[in-house]
N, C-alpha and C positions, 0 to 999 in steps of 0.2 A: 461309215458314218450313219449309222442305222438310223436315229431318230432326228439328225441334224438334217436331213434330205426329205422327211416324211412329212408332206404337208396336205392339206386337204384339197379334194378336187376341185371345190369350188372356188377356193384361193387360186390354185393354180393355173385356172382360167383367167382369174382376174390379173394375176401377176403378169401373165402371157402379154395383156393388154398395157399395164402400166410399167412393169419392170425392165422393158427392153431398150430404151433408149439408150442405154451404155453397155447393152450387152455384146455389141458387134465391133466396138471401137478398136477389139483386140485383134481383129481379124489380121491377118498375114503372120503376126508376131506369134499365134499360136498353131496356126496351119489349118488348112482344109480337108487333108486327105490323112489316111493312115500313115503315120511315119513316127513313131515313137524316137526314134535315133535320132532324127532331124528335129523334133519338136523340143528336146530338151536343152539344146543350146540356145535355141530361140526363146524358151520360156525363161532360162536363166536369165537371159538377158534383158526381158522384159521386165521380170521382177527386179532387177537390180536398178534399171532406170526408172521404176516406180518408187523404189525405195529413197533413191537420191532425190525425187521431187518431194515427197513426204518430209526427209530431212531438211532440205531448203525451207519448206513452207513453215517447219517448226521453227526454225532458227529466225525466220524473218518475223514469226508471231512472238517470240521472246523478245526481238527488240521493241517490238510493238508495245508489248505489254510493260517491259522496264521504263519506255517512254511515258506511258499513260500512269505507272505508278507514281513517277517522280512528281506529277503535277496534280494527283488527285488527292480529295480530302480524305480524312481516316475512314470513313464508311465504306467509299468506294474502294479505298486502297486494300483494305482487309479483303474484299469479293476478287480484286485484279491478282492479289498475290494467292490465294488459292488456285486463280489460273494459271499462275506463273508454275507454281508447284506441279500442276498437271503437264504443264509445257516441259518441264524439266525430265518427267517421267518419259512424255513422248521422244524428247530427243536422246535418252538415255536407251529408250527400246529401238530406235531406227539405227544407233550405232552398232548396238549389239545385233542386230540382223545383217548389218553391211559386215560386220565382221566373220560372219559365219560362212561368207562366200556363195558359191553354186546354190540354189534354192533346191534344184534336184542334183543330189551328189552320189557320184560312183565312188566310193572311198576305197580303203584299204582295211583290213584287221588291225593292222599295227596301229590304226587311230584311234582305237577304244581304248578309253581309259583304263589302266590296270587295278585302279583302286576303287573300282564301282562295286557296291553293295548290293547283290542280287534277292529279288524277293520273287516266290513262288505261289505265294496266298494260298497254301493247302492247309491252313489252320482252322477254316470256317467250317460249320457244320454242312453236314450234306444236304441236298435240296430233292424233296421228294420222298418214296417211301420204298424199302427194300422189298415189299409185296407186289411191287407193280410188275403187271405182265406185259411182254409184247405182243403184239398182233390186234387183229379185228380192224372195223372201219368206225371211225368217227365221222358222222353225218352232221353237219351243219349249214345255215344258210346264209346268204348275201343278198341286200336289196337290189342290187344293180350287178351286171356283167362287168368288168372293168375293161376300160378303152385299151388297154395293152398290158404286156406282161414284162415290159422293160423296167429297170431299176432306175433310170433318169431317162430324162427327153419329155419330149411333148406328151402331155396327159399322163405322165408315170406318176404323177403325186395324187393318186387317187386312194381311197378307203381301202381299197383291199391289198395296196401294198405293202402293209405290215404284214400281213398272213403269208405273203410269198417271200419276203425278204426280212424285215425289221425285228419280227419275232423270232425268226429261224436262223439267220446269219450270225457266225459266231465272230465278235470283233477279237482284236488282239489281248484287250483287257477288258473284262465284264466287271459288274458289281454283284455283291451278293444281295439278294433281294430281302433277307432280314438285317444282316449286320451291317450293310451298306460298307462292309470292308471290300476291298478289290481282289478277285479271283482270277485265275488264268482262262483265257480264251485260245486263241490261235497261237498265242504266245506262251511258252511254258514257265519263262520268268522275264522279269523285267527290273531294271536300275535305273536311277535318278543321279545325273549330274550333281556336282557339288553346289552350282549355281540354281539346280532347281528347275532349268529351262529345257535340258535335253534329256529324254527319256530313251532309253536302251531295250530292245526287245529281242529275246533269243525266241525265234518261230519253232513251235515244236515240229521236229523232222518229219513226224507222222503225219502232220495235218495235209489235208486231201481235199480237193473238190468234189462236189457230189457226183461228177463224172470220173472221179478216179485220179485225176489229174495231181501231181503234188503241187503245192503252196511255195513259192520262192518270194526271196525278199524284193527281189525287181518287181513283182506283181503289185507291191503298193505305190511304186512310182508310175506304173502303169494306170493306176486308178486315177491318179491326179491327172494323168493326160486325157484320158477318155472322159474325165468329167468337165475340164477346162477348154478343150480344143473348140475350134470353131467348127466342128462337126456336128455341135450340138448346142441347142438354146439352153443354157444351164445358168442363169445370172446367180442363183444364190450360191452353187457351189464353187464358180468363179470368185465370187467375193470371198467365200469362208476359206478356200485354200489361200488366196493371197493375203488377207487380213490376220488371220487366226493360226495359221502354222509358219514357223520362220523357215522351217529346213525338213525335208524327209530325204535320208539318206541310206544307201545300203552298203554294207561291208563286206559280204560272203552271201551265199545262197539262204543263210537262215538268222542272219541278224542285220538289224536295221535300226536307226534312231529318227526320233520326231522331235523337232525342236519347236517351241512355243516362243512367242515373242515376250513373254514374262512368265515367271515362276508362280504356279498355282497349286493350290491345296489337292485337288484330285488330279493333278497333272497326268500320271500314268492312264487313268482312267479318259480324260479328256483327249489327250492324243491318242490313245489306244481305241476309240471309238471309231475305228477305221478298217473298212476291208477290203480284200485284194481284190483286184480285176485279173481273172485268167488271161492271158495273151491270147492264148490259142483260140478262145471263145471270140476274142474282138479281131481276128484277124482278116475279116472283111469291113472293119470299121473304117467310115468314110462319111462324106458329105449326106449321102442318103441313110445314116443310121438310124433315124425315127423308123422309116417304114422297111427296112430291110431286116431289121431287129424287132418289128411290132410285137409279134407274138413268140419270140425265142425267150426261153428262160436261162437268165444268167447261171450257170452253176453256181453254187455258194459252199461255204465251209460247214454249212447245217446239215440237219439229219434228213432234210425232206427236198425232194426235186419235184418239177412237173415235167412229165415227159408230153413230147408233141401230141401224142394221141389223146392224153387227157384233158386236152383244152377243147371244151365243146362248145363253141361261141355261143353267146346269149343263153348257154343253159347250164354249165357246170364247169367248175376247175377242180382236179383232183391232185392232191399231193402224195407222193408215195415214199414211203421211207427209205432211206439210202440202204442197201444191202453192204454190210461190213464198214458201216460209217466210221471214219478214224477216231473220234472220241466216244466211241459207244461204251466204253469201260472207264473213262476217264471220271475222277470225281467231279461232282456239282452237274455231271451229264447224265451220268449211266441210269438213274431212275426216272429219265425224261424223255419225251418224244416217244411214246410207246405205241400208238395205233401204227398198224402197218401202212393205212390209208387214212387221208382226212378229205372227204367230200365236200365241197362248197357248192350248193344249188341255189339258183337264183330262185328268189321267191319275192315279187315287188313289194307284196303288200303284208306287213307285219300281222294283220289277224289272220292272214291264210297261213302264215309260217308257223303261228301259234296252232293253229288246228292240226298241222303236219306234226308238231311237236306231239301233241294231245294223242294222236293217233300213232305215235311210236315211229314215225318217218323221220323224225329228227331226235338226235339223241340229247341234246341240252337246249337249254334256253334260258337268257337272262331274265328276270322277272323282277327286276328292282323297282319298276315304278307302282304306286299303290293300286293302280288298276288292275295290273296283271297278278300281284302279290295277293290282294284280298279279294278279289272277284274273280278274274278268268281261271286262276291256278285252283279255285275251289272245285274240285271236278273228281270224277270216280278214279281216275288213274292216282291220283295222289290218296284220296280214301282208301282204295285198295292196296296202297304200299307198293305201287309199280315205278311211281315217281316221287324221288325225295326232293324236299325243299330245303334249302339252306340258305341262311341269312349270315355273312361271312364279314366279319369287321376288317377292314385295311389298315394300313398306314402309308397309302399313297397320300402326297401333299394335296392339299385342297385346290380345286381349279379355281383360278381367280376371277368367279363368276359375279359380274357386279355392272356397276354403271361408271364408265369412264369419262370425265369432266374435262371437257376443252376450255382451259383457262385464259385462251386467247380471246374468248367473246366477252364483250364488254361488261356483261351481267355478272359473268362467274369468273372473272378477274378477282372480285371481293371475297375474300375468306370467309367472311361472316355469312354471305349468302349461301356458299357451297356447306358450310355447317348446317344451316337452317335447312337445307334440301335433305340433308343426311337424317336429320331428325324429323323430316315430312315423309319419310317412306316407311310404310307399316309392313316390313318384310316376314314380320311375326304373324300377322294374319295370313299374307300369301302362303306361308308355310302351313298354317293351321287350314286353310280353306282349299288350296289346291293340292296338297301333299301329305293331309291329315295327320300333320304334327311330326311324320317321320324323319325329315329333314332337318338340318340345324341351319342356323345363322352364321354365315362366313364373317369371320373377324376382322381379317386383314388381308393384304395382298401378299401372295406367296406365304400364306398360312401353312404349318403343318410340315416343316421341314425340322425332323426332330433333330434336336440340338442346336439348330440355327434361329429358327423362327422364335418370335417373343410372344408366349401365351399368355401374357398380362395384357395386351392388348384387346380391347373388346369393341366392337361396333357399336355406334351410336343407336340407340332405342328409339323407337317412334315415341314423340311428345309434342304434344300440340302447345303447351305452354315453353318448351324450349324452343322448340323452330320459332315461334312467334318473337320471343326473346332476341334471337339470332338476327331474325330479319330486321327487327328494330334497330339495332346496333348498325346494320347497313342502309339506313334510312328509310326504310319501308314500314311505316308508322300507320298510313290511312288505309281504309278500305275504299274497294270500288264497288258500285251495284250489285256484283256478283259476289262480293265477299273476298275477292283477291287483292292482295297488298298493293299498295302502290306509295311510290314517294311523291314528296310534295310537289315535283315537278310534272306529274303524272305518269312517270315511268311505271309500268306494271310489272309484278314480280311473275314472269312467265318464261319457262323455257321449254325447250322441245327434246323429246326423248325419241332417239332414232333406235330401231330395232327391226329384225326381220319379220315380217307380217306372217305370221303363223297362229292357229288359234290359242296356244298355250300362251303365247306372249301377248295375244290382245287380251286375253284374260286377265293375266298377272297385270299389266299396265293399265287396264281399265279399273281395277282395284286399287292399285297405287294413286291413282288420279283422283278417284273419288276421295280416298283417306287425305290427299294432300290438300285438298279444297279447304279442309277442316283447319289446316293451318295457315290458310292464306295465299298457298303457292299453286300457279296454274301450269299442270304439265300439259303441254301438246302432244300427242301421241304421233309420230312419224315412223308410222309402219310403212315397211318398203321392201320390194322382194329382195332376197337375200344377197345377190350380187349388186344391188343397187345401193343397199345399206352400206356393204362393206366398201364400195367405192366412195361414198359420202364422208364415210370414217377415214379413210387413206388419205382423202383431199382435205382432210381436218376442216370440213365444212358443217359439221355438227356440232351442238351444243351439249349434249350429253348423249352418250350411246352405249346399248348393252354390248358387253363383251364377256366371253370366257376363252381366255386363251390357252393353247397348249403349253403343257409344263412337262418337265422330264427330272427326276432326281438324279444325281442325288443332293444337287444345289441349286438355288435360283437364280434367276437373271434379272437385273433391275436397269441393265447398259441401255438396252434397246426400247425400255419403256421412258425412262427417265433422263438420259442424257441430253445434253442441249444441242449436240450435232445432230441428233434425230427428231430436232424441234424446228430449228431455223436454218436457213441457209447464211453464207457471208454477207449477203445483202440485208439480212433481218427480215427475210420473208419467210412463213412457214415452209416446212419442207414437207412435201407430199410423199405418199407412199413409203412411210416409215411407221414403226410401230409406238412411238411416242404419240401417241392420239391425245394425251393430255396438253400437247403443246408445251409441255414443262419445260425450264430452262434455268437452272441456277447453278451456281458455281460449286457450292456444297453438296449439292447431289451428284453431279458430276464428277466429284472425286470420289464419293463413297461408291457411287456405281462402278468405278475402276477399280476400287480397292476390291468390291465383291469378286471382280472378275481375277484379278491378281494376288489376292491374299495367298500368303506362304503357311499360315498357322489356322487351324480351327478357331482360335481365339479371335484373332483378326478378322476372319472371314464373318465370325457370329456377331461382331461389335458392328460390322457395316452394314449386314443384312438388318440387324435390329434397328440401329439409327435411321436406315431409310424406311423400314416399317412404320416407324413412329412419325416420320416426318409426311408421309402419305397419310397417315390417320389425322394428325394433327392439321394439315392443309385440307383433308376433305377432297382429294383430287381423285380417289378411287373410294367409291360407295359400295361397299360389300353387300351382295345379295345371299343366296342360300348355299349350303354344302352338303355333300352327303358322303357319309365315313364308312359306308357298307356296300356290297355287292349282293344281290340275291340270286340264287341260282336255281333251276330245277333241272334234274337228271333224271333219266330212266335209271333204273337200280343196277343193271350191269355197267353203268359208267361209274368207275371208283375213283374217289380222290384220296389223298396221302392223309394218314393218320398214324404219323410214326414220331418218333422222340425228337425229331430237328422239324418237321413239317407238319402242320396241322391244317389240313384241308388243302391250303396253298401258301407260298410264302406270302408275308403281307404288303410287301412294298409293291403292289399291282394296282394297275387300274381294272383289268379284267382278268379274273384268275387262267381263262385259257390260255393268256399270252405266255407264260412259263411252260406250259406242256407238261404238267406232273400228271394228269388223269390219265387214266387206262380204262381198256374194255375187258371185262371179264366174260368170257365167251360162256362160260359154264352156267353162270348167272343169267345171261340174256336168253339161253335155252331155257332154263327153270321159269323165268319171267314170262316168257312167250307162252310156254305151255301152261302155265297158270292162268294166264289171261283167257286162253281158250277153253279151259276147263271151269272158269268162274272160281278158282280159288283166289285166295288173298294174302297178303303179306300185313304185318303191322305197320301204319302209318307212320312216314319219317319225315318231320319238321324239325329243323335243328338250328340251334345258334351257336356259330363258333367265333367266339369272343377273345380267343387266347391273345390276340395281338391287339386288340382295341385301345385305343390312345382315352383315357379317362382324364377328364377335368378335375382337379383337386377341388374345384369350387361347386362341382355338382354339375347336372346335364342342362339347367336353366342358367348357368352363369354368362351365358355369352350373349343373353338378351337383356338390357336395360328396362326397367319398369314401362309399361305402357298405360297409356291414358285412357284405354277402354278394355274390357274384357275381350278375348280372343274370339273371333267367331266361331260358329258350329262348324266342322268339317263339313266339305261337299259331299254328296254321295257317289259322285260320278267324276273325279278329277282326270285330267287330262296328262298322260305322261309329258313329264318335264324334260327339258333338253339338257344336253352338257356338253363337255368339250373333249377333245382329243389329249393324247400326251404327247410332248415333245419337249426337246430344249430348245429349240429356235421356234418360239412361240408364232403362231397365226390365228386368226379368228377362227374358232369352232365353228364348223356347220352346225347352225341352229337347229336344224332336223333331227340331229342326233339324241335318242334317249340316254339314260343315264347306264342303262345296260347296255348299250350299244357301243362298241369301243370304236372311236374316230381314230383316223390315223395321222393327226396332224401334226402340225408342224410340231 
């Protein structure tokens, strides 16, 4: 579960404060010492009782809904009938799960269906470049030393986790970063049951952990154990295994099945995004897990390992390529993971890190921001051809960076007010002034999922006349002394914007506030320390909050953001500490959110995704900000990137080109370059644009922005680097201090 558990450190700390109320109620049922054999029956019993509770609650809900429908008027009846449809699906789901029997199952090979159709995913193009060379050292920097090298547990959800595990460990099934089709990982083949809910996997008999021990089917059951037992505080994992997987079963040493509560389009990938836990490593697993395993690197199925002597606390961590790695000759992996070592050195100041890169002490540097690209990288090592500069256009889905409107607030319940606010935000000016026009306007929530997102949706442009017309519809027809609109009863058109107080955000929102005044809207700037801003948003105490939530291909997720179960509790009170910060609750979006999760065909998935995008646009609950569809990379010329028939620089569905490990070190070019630098010799300057994978709008580059009432301002001379979000399937708020070129590890 590489990306499912990868949350930002700042969020992990907060979740530790908020999310633990229900974490320990399973104590006793799950055990508090190492005892896998004893854990299995206890956990199976715990899950069975929980399923019965859920089924009973759904039966009661059905009776209640039928009673309400019988006496409801036509309009209310339609809404209740939608809820009744959802209830029927819930009842069917609980019945299916109960029919499976034990959650953790020790099965027999004779139970595997004989009519399964097995797939091995071997028809996709290679990843990387056949010219890639093994060897050398890749030197990179990290801004902080990680608080632990554990995969899970206290403080494990830090920004370094991706480098250690998420980008290295091999899941059962992965997806191809260009075609988006499924490819083998630890599983050499897989098959889906007739009902689409159970996926069978054949583990490659050659699969080994980085310490050389073989991977067994039982290790996947052990993963459940070590993640959910009461030896560790791991609330998200406990919820995930309980709610999102219906069964994990083994049949022999190399065959397992994972059942999902409902069939899904990407079922093998969703169930297969699951990594094993080596029992020999967890032999000392117990109540002191957090401290005992604090600096132990868990062996993975990936190409790199961290040796104890290579953890220099506060200074650096080095990853070493595994000798005779089991997948080194496998298709999709053989041209990747090339350097012998990757050294991550702590450099707490980005400017100092850039100077080290300039001096040749770091091999690559992400230079996406205008300041780095246009100013700081205009330097002799570039002019002399020692450093290559590349702009690489990706196909990674757009980070949903924008303003999240809390519709439970009295003023913001009115749709016309929300639309007017959208029309009062001059994001085009922000892009031109702050980012030199390089970035684009984001158009929609979950934009950029090829084949799923609706490209016809365009964000509302800044327009004084349109904004005032929308506000007038909501009754704001008079002006106060300062030009802010108000209703006849004196209610002012005033809302607060909550955001992490950083120079970049202070500048952005000061600009937006001044522009909004022209529309009669008062934006009250509520800049807070990052963790305080997040806490306020999670408690649903904000009017409007800036967000940039982590995402992960291949499919978007709306459930956690829009489903009413994440908005209100059974008593009708706002539910804190959920990702539905819109406080949005409507039966039709509940149904559609569930359909996105459980669609069995791409057509059904596309239909549900696009309907939800239109609802969010039409209701103006998410106000899109800006987006970036490229990454800019500086590399010393001995760092080589693919230029093959199948891979141009890097596979396109990436947040950061480093994450797929397709580069390599050319030691001969390094020697040549260092000698040339000493002798004052030069090479041709190399500044390239790789747009082979670029998504081009048929309407042109400016199609995303509606006409404005004024001419855009002249770009600033010294813009501050913009923040961005990390990538993940289970979104959490992005660390606002992360710049676009810095890959967060987020949720």
